[in-house]
C-alpha positions in Angstrom: -4.7 22.5 1.7 -7.7 24.9 1.8 -11.0 23.2 2.7 -12.4 23.9 -0.9 -9.3 22.9 -2.5 -9.7 20.4 -5.6 -8.5 16.9 -4.7 -7.9 14.2 -6.6 -7.2 10.6 -5.1 -6.1 8.3 -7.9 -7.2 4.7 -7.3 -10.2 5.9 -5.1 -11.9 2.4 -5.3 -8.8 0.6 -4.0 -7.8 -0.4 -0.5 -5.8 3.0 0.0 -7.7 5.1 -2.0 -11.0 4.6 -0.1 -9.4 5.0 2.9 -7.8 8.3 1.9 -11.2 9.6 0.5 -12.7 8.7 3.9 -10.1 10.5 6.0 -10.4 13.6 3.7 -14.0 13.8 4.1 -13.6 13.5 7.7 -11.4 16.6 7.8 -13.8 18.6 5.9 -12.6 18.3 2.4 -15.7 18.2 0.1 -14.2 19.1 -3.4 -12.9 15.7 -4.2 -12.7 14.8 -8.1 -13.7 11.5 -8.9 -12.5 9.4 -11.7 -12.9 5.7 -11.2 -11.0 3.0 -13.2 -14.0 2.7 -15.5 -13.9 6.2 -16.5 -10.1 6.8 -16.6 -7.6 4.2 -17.4 -4.3 5.8 -15.8 -2.2 3.6 -18.2 -3.8 5.7 -21.2 -1.6 9.1 -21.4 -3.9 11.1 -23.8 -6.8 10.2 -21.3 -4.8 11.1 -18.3 -3.7 14.6 -20.3 -7.4 15.3 -21.2 -8.6 14.6 -17.4 -5.9 17.0 -16.0 -6.7 19.8 -18.6 -10.4 19.4 -17.8 -10.8 18.9 -14.0 -7.6 20.6 -12.9 -6.8 19.2 -9.5 -4.8 21.2 -7.2 -3.6 18.3 -5.0 -3.1 14.7 -6.0 -2.9 11.5 -3.9 -1.4 8.6 -6.1 -2.9 5.7 -4.7 -3.3 3.9 -7.9 -1.2 0.8 -8.6 -1.2 -2.6 -9.7 -0.4 -4.7 -6.6 -0.3 -8.0 -5.3 1.5 -10.7 -3.1 4.2 -13.2 -3.9 2.2 -15.5 -6.3 0.8 -12.4 -8.3 4.1 -10.9 -8.6 5.7 -14.2 -9.7 2.9 -15.1 -12.1 2.7 -11.4 -13.7 6.0 -9.9 -13.6 5.5 -8.0 -17.0 2.2 -6.7 -16.1 3.4 -5.3 -12.5 6.3 -3.2 -14.1 4.4 -2.1 -17.2 1.2 -1.1 -15.6 2.8 0.7 -12.6 5.4 2.6 -14.7 2.6 3.8 -17.2 0.4 4.9 -14.2 3.3 6.8 -12.7 4.8 8.4 -15.8 1.4 9.6 -16.8 0.3 11.0 -13.6 3.4 12.6 -12.2 4.0 14.4 -15.5 0.5 15.4 -16.0 0.2 16.8 -12.4 3.4 19.0 -13.1 2.3 20.4 -16.5 -1.2 21.1 -15.2 0.0 23.0 -12.1 -0.8 20.8 -9.3 0.2 22.4 -6.1 1.5 19.0 -4.4 1.4 15.6 -5.2 1.8 12.6 -2.8 3.3 9.6 -4.3 2.7 6.3 -2.6 5.6 3.8 -2.6 6.2 0.7 -0.8 8.5 -0.9 1.7 9.5 -3.6 -0.9 11.9 -0.9 -2.7 14.3 -1.5 0.1 17.2 -4.1 -0.4 16.4 -7.6 0.4 19.0 -7.8 3.3 19.3 -4.3 4.2 19.8 -3.5 8.0 16.6 -3.7 10.0 14.8 -1.7 10.8 14.8 -0.2 7.4 16.1 3.4 7.2 15.2 5.6 4.2 19.1 5.9 3.6 18.9 2.2 2.6 17.3 2.8 -0.6 19.6 1.5 -3.5 22.2 0.0 -1.5 21.7 -3.5 -2.3 20.0 -6.2 -4.5 16.0 -6.4 -4.4 13.9 -9.4 -3.1 13.5 -11.4 -6.4 9.8 -12.2 -5.8 8.7 -8.6 -5.9 11.6 -7.0 -7.8 9.5 -6.0 -10.8 7.0 -3.9 -8.8 9.7 -2.6 -6.6 11.7 -1.3 -9.6 8.8 0.4 -10.7 8.2 2.1 -7.6 11.7 3.0 -7.3 11.4 4.7 -10.7 8.5 6.7 -9.4 10.4 8.0 -6.4 13.1 9.2 -8.9 10.6 10.7 -11.2 9.2 12.8 -8.3 12.8 13.9 -7.0 13.9 14.7 -10.7 10.8 16.9 -11.3 11.5 18.6 -7.9 14.9 19.1 -8.8 14.5 20.3 -12.5 11.1 22.1 -12.2 10.5 22.9 -8.5 7.8 20.4 -8.5 6.3 19.6 -5.0 6.1 16.1 -4.7 6.4 13.9 -1.6 7.2 10.0 -1.7 5.9 8.1 1.1 6.9 4.4 2.0 4.1 2.4 3.8 4.7 -1.1 5.4 2.3 -3.9 4.7 -1.2 -2.8 4.6 -4.6 -4.2 5.5 -8.1 -3.3 6.4 -11.8 -2.8 5.0 -11.8 -3.1 1.3 -8.6 -5.3 0.9 -8.2 -8.0 -1.7 -9.1 -11.5 -0.4 -8.6 -13.4 -3.6 -6.0 -16.2 -2.7 -4.2 -15.9 -6.1 -3.7 -12.1 -5.9 -3.9 -11.1 -2.3 -1.3 -10.0 0.2 -0.6 -12.4 3.3 -2.9 -10.9 5.8 -6.2 -10.9 3.9 -5.3 -14.4 2.5 -5.0 -15.8 5.9 -8.4 -14.4 6.6 -9.9 -16.1 3.8 -8.3 -19.4 4.1 -9.0 -19.8 8.1 -12.7 -18.5 7.4 -13.1 -21.1 4.8 -11.6 -23.6 6.7 -13.8 -23.1 9.6 -16.8 -23.0 7.4 -15.9 -26.4 6.0 -14.7 -27.8 9.3 -11.3 -28.7 7.6 -8.7 -30.2 10.1 -6.0 -28.2 8.9 -4.9 -24.8 7.2 -2.0 -24.7 4.9 0.2 -21.5 5.3 3.0 -20.7 2.9 6.7 -21.0 3.8 8.3 -21.5 7.1 6.4 -19.2 9.0 9.6 -17.4 10.3 9.7 -14.3 8.3 8.9 -11.3 10.2 6.4 -8.7 8.8 5.1 -5.3 9.9 1.3 -4.4 9.5 -0.4 -1.0 9.2 -4.1 -0.6 9.1 -5.1 1.3 6.1 -7.0 4.0 8.0 -3.8 4.7 9.9 -1.9 5.1 6.6 -4.6 7.7 5.2 -4.3 9.7 8.5 -0.4 9.9 7.9 -0.8 10.7 4.2 -3.2 13.7 5.1 -0.8 14.6 7.9 2.3 14.5 5.5 0.3 16.3 2.7 0.1 19.4 5.2 3.1 19.1 7.0 5.9 17.4 5.0 7.8 19.0 2.0 11.1 17.3 1.2 11.5 15.4 -1.8 13.5 12.9 0.3 11.1 9.5 1.0 9.6 8.9 4.4 8.6 5.7 5.9 5.1 5.1 7.4 4.6 2.0 9.4 3.9 0.8 13.2 7.3 0.3 14.3 6.8 -3.3 15.4 6.7 -6.6 13.5 5.5 -10.5 13.9 6.4 -13.7 12.3 4.1 -14.8 9.7 3.4 -17.9 12.2 2.2 -15.6 14.7 0.2 -13.8 12.6 -1.5 -16.8 11.2 -2.2 -17.9 15.0 -3.7 -14.3 15.6 -6.1 -14.7 12.5 -7.0 -18.1 13.4 -7.7 -16.9 17.1 -9.9 -14.1 15.5 -11.6 -16.1 13.1 -12.4 -18.8 15.9 -10.9 -21.6 13.9 -10.1 -24.6 15.8 -8.0 -26.9 13.6 -4.3 -27.0 13.0 -1.9 -24.9 11.0 0.6 -26.6 8.6 3.7 -24.8 7.1 4.3 -25.5 3.5 8.1 -25.1 3.5 8.3 -25.9 -0.2 6.7 -22.3 -1.0 8.7 -19.2 -0.9 9.0 -17.0 2.3 10.1 -13.5 0.3 12.2 -11.0 2.4 13.4 -12.5 5.8 12.4 -9.3 7.7 10.8 -6.0 6.8 10.4 -3.7 9.5 10.4 0.1 9.0 12.4 2.8 10.9 9.7 5.5 11.7 11.7 7.6 13.6 11.5 10.4 10.9 8.0 10.5 10.9 7.6 10.0 14.7 9.8 13.2 15.1 7.4 15.2 13.0 4.3 14.4 15.6 2.7 11.4 13.9 1.9 7.9 15.5 -0.3 5.1 14.4 -3.5 4.0 16.6 -4.9 1.0 15.3 -3.0 -1.9 17.0 -2.9 -5.3 15.0 -5.2 -7.4 16.8 -7.8 -4.8 16.9 -7.2 -4.2 13.1 -7.5 -7.8 12.4 -10.8 -8.3 14.2 -12.5 -5.1 12.5 -11.0 -6.3 9.0 -12.4 -9.7 9.7 -15.9 -8.2 10.6 -15.7 -6.2 7.3 -15.0 -9.4 5.4 -18.2 -11.1 6.9 -20.2 -8.1 6.1 -19.2 -7.8 2.7 -18.9 -11.5 1.6 -20.1 -11.1 -1.9 -17.4 -8.3 -2.4 -14.5 -10.4 -1.6 -14.9 -12.9 -4.1 
């Protein structure tokens, strides 16, 4: 990408979008096209068409999506599949028809089958049933991957599809009804500490294993891949190591400074037993993450404390 290239980060105010904007600016890219949600509803096809015709972005990072944890996916399945399909269809098609030079589509590790061999290799896509608790989101993301591949095959459109593991970091969603597990734990343990509660309840058995990647590491990987990867085949981005939910909760409890007990609510769903990505493909290209989990949780908690009003 040329330093003066016009770059559009869809979802620029979200967790990933803000990190990608930070990463691009740090690399000297100043011609960033802004279109926040209030100005452009990506579900509105005519509005997206007008935006691309008027602003003519050369590169697009697709970080816009409707996201959430187990509770949100279970509560709003229609919203998750409808909104994500609309966003993807509108952006990918408009990008092709308005001569975008390259598009980066952001998928998710939940696209892989629930019981696929671990660590999850890119070749496991569509080899088995999905995890029921987030299948609506996963199916939408798989459709986005296949749309990118179809446009590459039929039209020669340059689109890459990146599959990140579980993300966290500054700007995360800490709402207990819609957040993912790590920010939810930060909020729970912080509020328990503030209220001097003797216990904190953690959903599930605590045994599922999850991998976590700081969002600034992901943004660095996306910039790296936009400039060095051109295959339509999907590519994983992760840390390459995982922890149990109980271990994660213990880490968050320690970082927050909570002195009470953790109780596991085994009546709540666990989700997929394990989600660890095989990152050998990305490692061979020369990229590795830098922010270890303990360091990342500490910095995310500091952000949470500094931006209390924004996390409610």
